[in-house]
N, C-alpha and C positions, 0 to 999 in steps of 0.2 A: 726100836731104840729112839730114846728121847733125844730130842734136839739139845745141844748145849745151850743155845742163845734163845731165850724166851720172849725176850722184849723186842720192842719194835726195830730197835737197831741191830742189824745183822753183822756188822763190823765195826772196827774201832779206827779204820784208816781212811774212810771216805772223804772226810774234809781235807785231810793232807793230800790226798791224790789229787784232788780238784785243785788246790792251792799251788802245789808243785807243777801240775800240767799248766796252769795259766801263767804261772812266772815264766815259764819256757815258751810261751805263746804257742802252745800246741792245742789243736782241737782234738775232741774225743776220737774222732775218726783217725787221725794222724797217730794218736797214741796207738790206737788198736792196730793199725798198720806196722808201726815200728816193733809192736809187742810180737807179730807175727813173724818178724825177721829172726827172732831168737826162739821161736817155735813154743811160744806162749799165746795160746788162741782165746782172746776176749774180744767180743764184738763191740762196736761202739754202744749199742744200746745196754749191754752189760756193764759197760765203765760208767755209763750213766748211772745204773742203780747202785754201784759200787759207791760212786760219790754221793749218792743219795741215801747209802746205808741201808739199802733194802735188799742187799745180795752179799752173800758170804764171799770170804776171799780166801783161796787156797794158798798152801806155803810156796807153790811153785809160780802162782800169779804174783804173790807179794815179792818174789826174788825177781821177776820179770818187770814188774813196776819199779822196784829199786834200781836195777840196771838201766832201764829205758829214761827214767826221770833222774838219774844221776845222783842218787841219794841213799845213804845208808839205810838199811831197815830200820834201824833204831828211830831215825826221824821220823818215820811215820807214826810213831806212838808218844814221841815228846808233847808234852802240852805246857805251853809257855803262856797261857792265859791269854789268847789272842783277842 
């Protein structure tokens, strides 16, 4: 089966994940640890790759990021020309 994403970027939310994480003064490791408490398992290295947009993100992972970073899912997709 062909991959849906053929370009270099593997997700659309990586930059927002990094922005929201830094706004909350949270390290990648702390984010990974907090995700684990809600049974969403993303290691620190994978969070790094998500932020670099070199790793895809599942719907459950997006849900977990939304809960831990306390942002609505839609905010990960908003583009306000930063």
